[in-house]
MARBA-3410 file (N, C-alpha, C, O; in Angstrom, 1 decimal):
145
60.8,111.9,67.3,62.2,112.2,67.3,62.3,113.7,67.3,61.7,114.4,66.5 ~ 63.2,114.2,68.1,63.5,115.7,68.1,64.5,115.9,67.0,65.4,115.1,66.6 ~ 64.3,117.1,66.4,65.3,117.5,65.3,66.6,117.8,65.9,66.7,118.4,67.0 ~ 67.7,117.4,65.2,69.0,117.7,65.8,70.0,117.8,64.7,69.8,117.5,63.5 ~ 71.2,118.3,65.1,72.4,118.5,64.2,73.1,117.2,64.2,73.4,116.7,65.3
73.4,116.6,63.0,74.2,115.4,63.0,75.6,115.6,62.4,76.5,114.7,62.4 ~ 75.8,116.8,61.8,77.2,117.1,61.2,77.3,118.6,61.1,76.3,119.3,60.6 ~ 78.5,119.1,61.4,78.8,120.6,61.2,80.0,120.6,60.3,81.1,120.1,60.6 ~ 79.7,121.2,59.1,80.7,121.1,58.0,81.2,122.4,57.4,80.5,123.4,57.3 ~ 82.5,122.4,57.1,83.1,123.6,56.5,84.0,123.2,55.4,84.4,122.0,55.3
84.4,124.1,54.5,85.4,123.9,53.5,86.1,125.2,53.3,85.7,126.3,53.6 ~ 87.3,125.0,52.6,88.1,126.2,52.3,87.7,126.9,51.0,88.0,128.1,50.9 ~ 87.0,126.2,50.1,86.6,126.7,48.9,85.1,126.5,48.6,84.6,125.5,49.0 ~ 84.5,127.4,47.8,83.1,127.2,47.4,83.1,126.1,46.4,84.0,125.8,45.6 ~ 81.9,125.4,46.3,81.7,124.4,45.3,82.3,123.1,45.5,82.4,122.3,44.6
82.8,122.8,46.7,83.4,121.5,47.0,82.8,120.9,48.2,82.1,121.6,49.0 ~ 83.0,119.6,48.4,82.5,118.9,49.6,83.0,119.6,50.8,84.1,120.1,50.8 ~ 82.3,119.5,51.9,82.7,120.0,53.2,83.0,118.9,54.1,82.6,117.8,53.9 ~ 83.9,119.1,55.1,84.2,118.1,56.1,83.7,118.4,57.5,83.6,119.6,57.8 ~ 83.3,117.4,58.2,82.7,117.6,59.5,83.8,118.0,60.5,84.8,117.3,60.7
83.5,119.1,61.2,84.4,119.6,62.2,83.8,119.4,63.6,84.4,119.8,64.6 ~ 82.7,118.7,63.7,82.0,118.4,65.0,81.4,119.6,65.7,80.2,119.5,66.1 ~ 82.1,120.7,65.7,81.5,121.9,66.3,82.2,123.1,65.7,83.4,123.0,65.3 ~ 81.5,124.3,65.7,82.1,125.5,65.1,81.3,126.7,65.6,80.2,126.6,66.1 ~ 82.0,127.8,65.6,81.3,129.1,66.0,80.5,129.6,64.8,81.0,129.7,63.7
79.2,129.9,65.1,78.4,130.6,64.1,78.5,132.1,64.5,78.1,132.5,65.6 ~ 78.9,132.9,63.5,79.1,134.3,63.8,77.9,135.1,63.3,77.4,134.9,62.2 ~ 77.4,136.0,64.1,76.2,136.9,63.8,76.5,137.6,62.4,77.6,138.2,62.2 ~ 75.5,137.5,61.6,75.5,138.2,60.3,76.7,137.8,59.4,77.2,138.5,58.5 ~ 77.2,136.5,59.6,78.4,136.1,58.9,78.3,134.6,58.5,78.4,134.3,57.3
78.0,133.7,59.4,78.0,132.3,59.1,79.0,131.5,60.0,79.5,132.0,61.0 ~ 79.4,130.3,59.5,80.4,129.5,60.2,81.8,130.1,60.1,82.2,130.4,59.0 ~ 82.5,130.2,61.2,83.8,130.7,61.2,84.7,129.7,60.3,84.5,128.5,60.3 ~ 85.5,130.3,59.5,86.5,129.5,58.6,85.8,128.8,57.5,86.4,127.9,56.9 ~ 84.5,129.1,57.1,83.9,128.5,56.0,83.9,129.4,54.8,83.7,130.6,54.9
84.1,128.8,53.6,84.2,129.5,52.3,82.9,130.3,52.0,83.0,131.3,51.3 ~ 81.7,129.8,52.4,80.5,130.4,52.1,80.1,131.5,53.0,79.1,132.3,52.7 ~ 80.7,131.7,54.1,80.3,132.7,55.1,80.6,134.1,54.5,81.4,134.3,53.7 ~ 79.8,135.0,55.0,79.9,136.4,54.6,78.7,137.2,54.8,77.7,136.6,55.3 ~ 78.7,138.4,54.6,77.5,139.3,54.8,76.6,139.2,53.6,76.6,140.1,52.8
75.8,138.1,53.5,74.8,138.0,52.5,73.7,137.1,53.0,73.7,136.7,54.2 ~ 72.7,136.8,52.2,71.5,136.1,52.7,71.7,134.5,52.8,70.9,133.9,53.4 ~ 72.8,134.0,52.2,73.1,132.6,52.3,74.3,132.3,53.2,75.3,131.6,52.8 ~ 74.3,132.8,54.4,75.4,132.6,55.3,75.6,131.2,55.8,76.7,130.7,55.9 ~ 74.5,130.4,55.9,74.6,129.1,56.4,73.6,128.2,55.5,72.5,128.6,55.2
74.1,127.0,55.1,73.3,126.1,54.4,73.0,124.9,55.2,73.8,124.4,56.0 ~ 71.8,124.4,55.1,71.3,123.2,55.9,70.7,122.2,54.9,70.0,122.6,53.9 ~ 71.0,121.0,55.2,70.4,119.9,54.4,70.1,118.7,55.3,70.9,118.4,56.2 ~ 69.0,118.1,55.1,68.5,117.0,56.0,69.1,115.7,55.6,69.3,115.4,54.4 ~ 69.4,114.9,56.6,69.8,113.5,56.3,68.8,112.7,55.5,69.1,111.9,54.7
67.5,113.1,55.7,66.5,112.4,54.9,66.6,112.7,53.4,66.3,111.9,52.6 ~ 67.1,113.9,53.1,67.3,114.3,51.7,68.5,113.5,51.1,68.5,113.0,50.0 ~ 69.6,113.4,51.9,70.8,112.6,51.5,70.4,111.2,51.3,70.9,110.5,50.4 ~ 69.5,110.6,52.2,69.1,109.2,52.0,68.4,109.0,50.7,68.5,107.9,50.2 ~ 67.7,110.0,50.1,67.1,109.8,48.8,68.2,109.5,47.8,68.0,108.7,46.9
69.3,110.2,47.9,70.4,110.0,46.9,71.1,108.6,47.2,71.5,107.9,46.2 ~ 71.2,108.2,48.4,71.7,106.9,48.7,70.9,105.8,48.1,71.4,104.8,47.6 ~ 69.6,106.0,48.2,68.6,105.0,47.7,68.8,104.8,46.2,68.4,103.8,45.6 ~ 69.3,105.9,45.6,69.5,105.8,44.1,70.8,105.1,43.8,71.2,105.0,42.6 ~ 71.5,104.7,44.8,72.7,103.9,44.6,74.0,104.7,44.8,75.1,104.1,44.5
74.0,105.9,45.2,75.2,106.7,45.3,75.7,106.6,46.8,74.9,106.7,47.7 ~ 77.0,106.6,46.9,77.7,106.5,48.2,78.0,108.0,48.6,79.0,108.5,48.3 ~ 77.1,108.6,49.4,77.2,110.0,49.8,77.1,110.1,51.3,76.5,109.2,52.0 ~ 77.6,111.1,51.9,77.6,111.4,53.3,77.3,112.8,53.6,77.3,113.7,52.7 ~ 77.2,113.1,54.9,77.0,114.5,55.4,78.2,115.3,54.9,79.3,114.9,55.0
77.9,116.5,54.4,78.9,117.4,53.9,79.2,117.3,52.4,79.8,118.2,51.8 ~ 78.8,116.1,51.8,79.1,115.9,50.4,78.4,116.9,49.5,78.8,117.1,48.4 ~ 77.3,117.5,50.0,76.6,118.4,49.2,76.9,119.9,49.5,76.1,120.8,49.1 ~ 78.0,120.1,50.2,78.5,121.4,50.6,77.6,122.1,51.6,77.6,123.3,51.7 ~ 76.8,121.3,52.3,75.9,121.9,53.4,76.8,122.2,54.6,77.6,121.4,55.0
76.5,123.3,55.3,77.2,123.6,56.6,76.6,122.7,57.7,77.4,122.2,58.5 ~ 75.3,122.6,57.8,74.7,121.8,58.9,73.8,120.7,58.3,72.9,121.0,57.5 ~ 74.1,119.5,58.7,73.3,118.4,58.3,72.4,118.1,59.5,72.8,118.0,60.6 ~ 71.1,117.9,59.2,70.1,117.8,60.2,69.4,116.4,60.1,69.6,115.7,59.1 ~ 68.6,116.1,61.1,67.8,114.9,61.1,66.5,115.3,61.9,66.6,115.9,62.9
65.3,114.8,61.4,64.1,115.0,62.1,63.4,116.3,61.9,62.4,116.6,62.6 ~ 63.7,117.0,60.8,63.1,118.3,60.5,62.9,118.4,59.0,63.9,118.1,58.2 ~ 61.7,118.7,58.5,61.4,118.8,57.1,61.9,120.2,56.6,61.0,121.1,56.5 ~ 63.1,120.4,56.3,63.7,121.7,56.0,63.0,122.3,54.8,62.7,123.5,54.9 ~ 62.8,121.7,53.6,62.2,122.4,52.5,60.8,122.9,52.7,60.3,123.7,51.9
60.1,122.4,53.7,58.8,122.8,53.9,58.7,124.1,54.8,57.6,124.6,55.0 ~ 59.8,124.5,55.4,59.8,125.7,56.2,59.7,126.9,55.4,60.4,127.1,54.4 ~ 58.8,127.8,55.7,58.6,129.0,54.9,59.8,130.0,55.1,60.4,130.0,56.2 ~ 60.1,130.8,54.1,61.1,131.8,54.2,60.7,132.7,55.4,59.5,133.1,55.5 ~ 61.6,133.1,56.2,61.3,133.9,57.4,61.2,133.1,58.7,61.2,133.7,59.8
61.1,131.8,58.6,61.1,130.9,59.8,62.3,131.1,60.6,63.4,131.2,60.1 ~ 62.1,131.2,61.9,63.3,131.3,62.8,63.6,130.0,63.5,62.7,129.3,63.9 ~ 64.8,129.6,63.4,65.3,128.3,64.0,66.2,128.6,65.2,67.1,129.6,65.1 ~ 66.1,127.9,66.3,67.1,127.9,67.4,67.8,126.6,67.4,67.2,125.5,67.3 ~ 69.2,126.7,67.4,70.0,125.5,67.5,70.8,125.6,68.8,71.5,126.5,69.1
70.7,124.5,69.5,71.4,124.4,70.8,70.8,125.5,71.8,69.6,125.8,71.7 ~ 71.7,126.1,72.6,71.2,127.0,73.6,71.3,128.5,73.1,70.6,129.3,73.7 ~ 72.1,128.8,72.1,72.4,130.2,71.8,72.0,130.6,70.4,71.5,131.7,70.2 ~ 72.3,129.7,69.4,72.2,130.1,68.0,70.8,130.3,67.5,69.9,129.5,67.8 ~ 70.5,131.5,66.9,69.2,131.8,66.3,69.5,132.1,64.8,70.3,133.0,64.5
68.8,131.5,63.9,68.9,131.8,62.5,67.5,132.0,61.8,66.5,131.5,62.4 ~ 67.5,132.7,60.7,66.3,132.9,60.0,66.4,132.4,58.6,67.4,132.7,57.9 ~ 65.5,131.6,58.1,65.5,131.0,56.8,65.3,132.1,55.8,64.4,132.9,55.8 ~ 66.2,132.1,54.8,66.2,133.2,53.8,65.9,132.7,52.4,65.6,133.4,51.5 ~ 66.2,131.4,52.2,66.0,130.8,50.8,65.8,129.3,50.9,66.4,128.6,51.7
64.9,128.8,50.1,64.7,127.3,49.9,65.2,126.9,48.6,64.8,127.4,47.6 ~ 66.2,126.0,48.6,66.8,125.5,47.3,67.6,126.6,46.7,67.7,127.8,47.2 ~ 68.1,126.3,45.5,68.9,127.3,44.8,69.0,126.9,43.3,68.8,125.7,43.0 ~ 69.3,127.8,42.5,69.5,127.5,41.1,71.0,127.2,40.9,71.8,128.0,41.2 ~ 71.2,126.0,40.2,72.6,125.7,39.9,72.8,125.9,38.4,72.3,125.2,37.6
73.5,127.0,38.1,73.6,127.4,36.6,74.6,126.4,36.0,74.5,126.1,34.8 ~ 75.6,126.0,36.7,76.6,125.1,36.2,76.7,123.9,37.1,76.5,124.0,38.3 ~ 77.0,122.8,36.6,77.2,121.6,37.5,78.5,121.7,38.2,79.6,121.9,37.6 ~ 78.4,121.7,39.5,79.6,121.9,40.3,80.4,120.6,40.6,80.0,119.5,40.1 ~ 81.5,120.7,41.3,82.3,119.5,41.6,81.5,118.5,42.4,81.7,117.3,42.2
80.5,118.9,43.2,79.7,118.0,43.9,78.9,117.1,43.0,78.8,115.9,43.2 ~ 78.3,117.7,42.0,77.5,117.0,41.0,78.4,115.9,40.4,77.9,114.8,40.2 ~ 79.5,116.3,39.9,80.4,115.4,39.2,80.9,114.3,40.2,81.2,113.2,39.7 ~ 81.1,114.6,41.4,81.7,113.7,42.4,80.6,112.6,42.8,81.0,111.4,43.0 ~ 79.4,113.0,43.0,78.4,112.1,43.5,77.3,111.7,42.4,76.5,110.8,42.7
77.2,112.4,41.3,76.3,112.1,40.2,75.0,112.8,40.3,74.2,112.6,39.4 ~ 74.7,113.5,41.3,73.5,114.3,41.5,73.7,115.3,42.6,74.6,115.2,43.4 ~ 72.8,116.2,42.7,72.9,117.2,43.8,71.5,117.5,44.3,70.7,118.0,43.6 ~ 71.3,117.2,45.5,70.0,117.4,46.1,69.8,118.8,46.7,68.7,119.2,47.0 ~ 71.0,119.4,46.9,71.0,120.8,47.5,70.1,121.8,46.8,69.3,122.5,47.5
70.1,121.8,45.5,69.2,122.8,44.8,67.7,122.6,45.0,66.9,123.5,44.9 ~ 67.4,121.3,45.3,66.0,121.0,45.5,65.5,121.0,46.9,64.4,121.5,47.2 ~ 66.4,120.6,47.9,65.9,120.4,49.2,66.8,121.1,50.3,66.5,121.0,51.5 ~ 67.8,121.8,49.9,68.6,122.5,50.9,68.0,123.8,51.2,67.2,124.4,50.4 ~ 68.3,124.4,52.4,67.8,125.7,52.7,69.0,126.5,53.1,70.1,126.0,53.5
68.8,127.8,53.1,69.8,128.8,53.5,69.3,129.7,54.6,68.1,130.0,54.7 ~ 70.2,130.2,55.5,69.7,131.0,56.6,70.8,132.1,56.9,72.0,132.0,56.5 ~ 70.3,133.1,57.6,71.2,134.1,58.1,71.3,134.0,59.6,70.3,133.6,60.2 ~ 72.4,134.3,60.2,72.6,134.2,61.6,72.2,135.4,62.3,72.7,136.5,62.1 ~ 71.2,135.3,63.2,70.7,136.4,64.0,71.4,136.5,65.3,71.7,137.6,65.8
71.7,135.4,65.9,72.4,135.3,67.2,73.5,134.3,67.1,73.1,133.1,66.8 ~ 74.7,134.6,67.2,75.8,133.7,67.1,76.0,132.8,68.3,75.4,133.0,69.3 ~ 76.9,131.9,68.2,77.2,131.0,69.3,77.8,129.7,68.7,77.9,129.5,67.5 ~ 78.1,128.8,69.5,78.7,127.5,69.1,77.6,126.5,68.7,76.6,126.4,69.4 ~ 77.8,125.9,67.5,76.9,124.8,67.1,77.7,123.5,67.1,78.8,123.5,66.6
77.1,122.4,67.5,77.8,121.2,67.5,76.9,120.0,67.3,75.7,120.1,67.4 ~ 77.5,118.9,66.9,76.8,117.7,66.6,76.0,117.3,67.9,76.6,117.3,69.0 ~ 74.7,117.0,67.7,73.9,116.6,68.8,73.0,117.7,69.3,72.0,117.5,70.1 ~ 73.3,119.0,68.9,72.4,120.1,69.3,71.0,119.9,68.8,70.8,119.4,67.7 ~ 70.0,120.2,69.6,68.6,120.2,69.2,68.3,121.4,68.3,68.9,122.5,68.5
67.4,121.2,67.4,66.9,122.3,66.5,65.4,122.5,66.8,64.6,121.6,66.9 ~ 65.1,123.8,67.1,63.7,124.1,67.4,63.2,125.2,66.4,63.9,126.1,66.1 ~ 62.0,125.0,65.9,61.3,126.0,65.1,60.7,126.9,66.0,59.8,126.6,66.8 ~ 61.2,128.2,66.0,60.7,129.2,67.0,59.4,129.9,66.5,58.5,130.1,67.2 ~ 59.5,130.2,65.2,58.3,130.9,64.6,58.3,130.7,63.1,57.4,131.1,62.4
END
């Protein structure tokens, strides 16, 4: 199976579930247009694999893409195994570089309370946008280096 995008998610505020917008512009050195997490920092875009979400489903929780506040939900790629510095190409134009694997959650956020667990700190990754463009559901993801 080829790696691909299965959901493109944004939210108005940090620390809340995101909703699927199907497609969105990724802006160079910024992140997804209209997303609360976007900005000039190293965590411009967050990615989480459907395979990680499935682990929480198997624990009995009803969760979906975007529920962990990830911007891009993927399938077919082992995100947490990618080394920092890995370059990803999404679709025909977008190029991102992995900047962080997982994160420290100092406080339990709304997501934790809503779904009972948060897989993002363990298996989510973060990236900066090197080349912007549109990202949409169905786009293929390629590990460039």
